[in-house]
N, C-alpha and C positions, 0 to 999 in steps of 0.2 A: 567436300571434295578438295578444298584448298590445302588440307593437311597431307594429301597424297604425295606431293613432291618431297615433303619433309620425311614422310614414312619411307619412301624409296631410297632417299639419301642415307637414312639411318640403317636401313636394311643392308645396303651395299657396304657401308663402313663396318657394320657388325660382321658381315661376310668375310672380311679380311682376316678375322681372328677366330670366328666362331661358326663358320658354315662352309658349304662347298664354294670354292672360288672359281672352278672351271665350268664353263658354260655347258648346258645339257642339250642334246639333240634327241628328238623323238624317234627318228629313223636311224638309230645308232648302228644297227647291224649292216646297213648299206655302206657305211664308211667307218668301220670299227677301228681303223688305225689312228683315228684322232684320240682314242683312249689308250691304245696299246701299239707302240711302235713296231713290235714284232709281227703285227698283222699287215704291215706295208708290203704290197705285192702278193698277198696271200691268194687273191682270186686268179692269178696267172694272166690277168688281162690289164693292159695299160689303159688308164682311164683318167679323165679330167672332169671335175664337177664343181658345182656351186650350190650352196644351201643358204636360205634366208629364213630366220625364225623371229616371229614377233610374239612375245609373251604378254599376258594381261592386256589383250589387244584393245580393250575399251578404256584404258587408263593412260593419260598423257605421261610420258617418261618411263613407260614399261620397258623391260629389257628387249633389245633388238640385237640379233647376232647375224653377221654375214660371214660366210666361210668359203674360201676357194681352196680346192685340194686336188692333188694328183698323186697317183702311185703307179709303179711298174715293177714287174718281176724280170730279173735277168737270169734266165735259165742256165746259162753257161757257168755262172758263178754261184748258183743257189742263193742269190741275193735279191732282196727287194728294196726299193727306195720310195720315199714319199715326201711330199711337201704340203704344208698347210699354211695359209695366210688367213687371218681372221680379224674382225673388228666387232667388239662386244660393247654395247652402250646400255647403261642402266642409270636413269635419272641424270645426274651431273657427272657421272664417272664413265670414262671411255677407256677400254683396254684393247690395244692393237698389238699384233704379234706375228712372227713368222717362226715356223718349226720345221726342221728337217729330220726325217726318219731314215734309218737303215736297218735291215733285218738280214739274218743269215739262217738258212735252213739246213737241217740234217735229216736225211731220209732214214726213217726207222723201218720202212718196208717200201714196196714198189710205189705206193700211193700216199703213204703217211709221212708227214714232216713235223719235226720239232723245230720251231723257229725262235731265235733270240733277237731282240731288237733294242736299239738305242736311239735316242733323239736329243737334240739340243734346240733350245728356243731363245729368241730375243723378243722381249715385250716392253711396251711402254704403257704406262697408266697415267691418265690425265684427268684433272678435276676442273670442271667449269666453275671457277670461283665466283663469277657473277651470279650464277644460279644459287650457289650456297649462301652468298651474302644476302640474297633476297629473303631467305627464310631463316638463316642462322647467322646473323651479322657478327657475332662474337666468336665464331668457330676458329680454333687455332690454325686450321688449314689455310685460312686466308692470308697468313703471313709467310707461307711457303711458296716455292716456285710453281706448285700446282701440277708438276709432272715428275715421273720417276721412270728411268729406263734400267732394265736389269736382264739377266739371262738365267736359264735354269736347264735341267736335264730330266730325262725319263728313261726307264728300263722296263722291258716286258718279255714274257715267254708266251708262246702261242703254239698249240698243238692242233694240227689240221689233218683230217681224213676226208674221203669223199662224202661222208655223212656228218661227222662230228667236228665242230670247231670250238675250242675252249682255250682261254688264256687268262693270265694274271699280269698286272702291271702296276708300276708306281710312277707318278708324275710329280714334278716340282721337288726332286730329290734334294737339291742344294738348299732349298728353303731361303732363297735370296731375300734380303731386306728391300722394302720399297722406299724407305727413307723420306717419306713425306714430312714426318716430324721426328727429330732426334729424341729417342727415349730409351730408358733402361728397363722399362717395365716388361712384364711377361706378355702383355697384350700389344707389343709393338707391331707396326704394320709390316707384314712380310708374307711371302708365299709359303703355304703349308703343304706338306705331302698329301697326295690323294692316292688311294689304292683302289684298284678295280679288279673284279672277277667277272668275266663275261663268257657266254657260250651260246651255241645254237646246235640244232640237230635237224638234218633233212630226212623227213619220214615220207617215203614214196607211197602215196595212197593208191595210185594207179599209173597208167602210162602217160597221163597228161597232167596230173596234179601232185604237188608236193606240199606237205604241211611242215612248217619250220618253227617249232617252239624256240624261244630265245629268252635270255635273261641278262641282267647286268646288276652287279652289286657295287656300290660306291661307299668308300669310307674315307674320312678325313679327320685331322686333328680337331678336337673341340666341336665336332659335328656329329649328329645322330646317324645311326645306321640307315643307309638308303638302298632301296631295292626296287627294281622294275622288271616285269616279266610279261610275256604275251606270246602270241603266235601269228604267223603270216601264212596265208594260203597262196601258192603260186601256181598259175595255170599256163602250161605250155611255155614257160619262161617269157610270156608276153604280158600277162596281167597278174597283179597281186593285190590283196587287201588283208587287213589284220587289225587286231586290237591289242593294247598293252594296258597294264595297270601299274601305276607308280605309287608305291606304298604310302598311304596317308596323304597323298598330294593330288593326283589327277588320274583321269582316264584318257587314253589316246585311241583314236581311230585313224587308220591310214590306208591309202590305196595308191596304185601307180601302174604304169604300163611302159612297155618298150616299143620303140619305133625302128623298124628295119634291123632289129637286133643290135643296134649301135647306140641309140639314144634312149635314156631312161628318164621318165618324169615321175615325180612322187609328191604327194601332199599328205600332211598329217594335221589333225585337229586335236587339241588337248582341252579338256574341261577341268578346271582346277576346283578343288575342294577347299584349299588353303594356300596362301594366307589371304588372298584378295577376292575370293568368290562372293563375299558379302556385298560387294559393290555391284550396282547394276551394270551389266554388260562388261564387267571387268575381269571375269575369270577365265576367258578363253585364250587359246594360243593357236597360231597358224604357222606351219612350216612348209616351205616349198623347196624342192630339190630338182636339179637338172644335171645329168651325168652323161658324158660321152665316152664310149668304148672304142678304142682304136682298132680292135679286132672284133668280129661278130661274136655275140654271146651264144 
C-alpha cells in the first residue's frame, strides 16, 4: 500500500498530458452547466448548490472534489448566468478555480430554445512538494515554485424543449500553459481542450412518474473516448433514483429527494472496475449534493 501515493502522483502528472483533466461528477444532469456554459439558467429556476465527491474512498490521497455553484435565468433578456467555485485535490496536487458562465437563448418555438454560452475561468494548480520529496526526492518539480495560476475559456450550444435537452461544448479552449517546468517538448504541462456531448429526455410514464434517460460523451486530447449513460426515475418531483454505467470504469447508483419543493438532497455511489478496484475497499466513490431553489419546483 505504500506505493499508492506514488501511483496517485504519477496518475495526476500523466493526466496533465494524456488524460481527462476536468473533474467528473456522477450526478452530472443535476448541474450540467459545469460542462456546458450554454446550460446556465436552462431550468428557469434560480438555484444555489454544493457538491462533495470522494473517489477511491478506501485509499489515502484519493481524489476529493468540492464544488459550490449557482445559476439564474433572466427572462427579460433571454439570458442565463452561472458561477462555479471548486477545489479538486488528488494526492499532492490541488486545483482550485472560479468560473463564470453566461448564456443567451433564441426561441425556435413557444417552448423550445437554442442557447449559446461562454465562460471564463481562473484557476490555480499547486503541488505539495513535501509529499513529492518523500517518495520521489529527485523530481524536477521540487526546484519550481510549486504553483501555477492561469485562465481559460469555454463555449457551448444547448437545445432545450419541455422533453428533450441536448448540447455540445468545448472547455479549456485557450490551452493555457501551467509553466511548472519550462520545456519545449510536446508533453509540456498545459490545459488541453475537452469536448462534451450530453443530453436527456423526459419520458412521461404516467401522471406521477417520469423516466429520464441521459448520457454524456467526453473527449480530450491524448485521451481515450469516454462515455457514460443511464436513467433516472422521478416520482412526483419529490423522489428520484437511478443507475449509470461509465464505459469500462464504474457503475453508479444514485437517489435523492426534495423538501418543500425548494431543497434538493442527492447521493451517488460509484463502484470502480479500474484502475484501483484491485485494492481492498479502494474502489468506491461517494458523492453528496445539496441544492436550494429560490422558487418552488
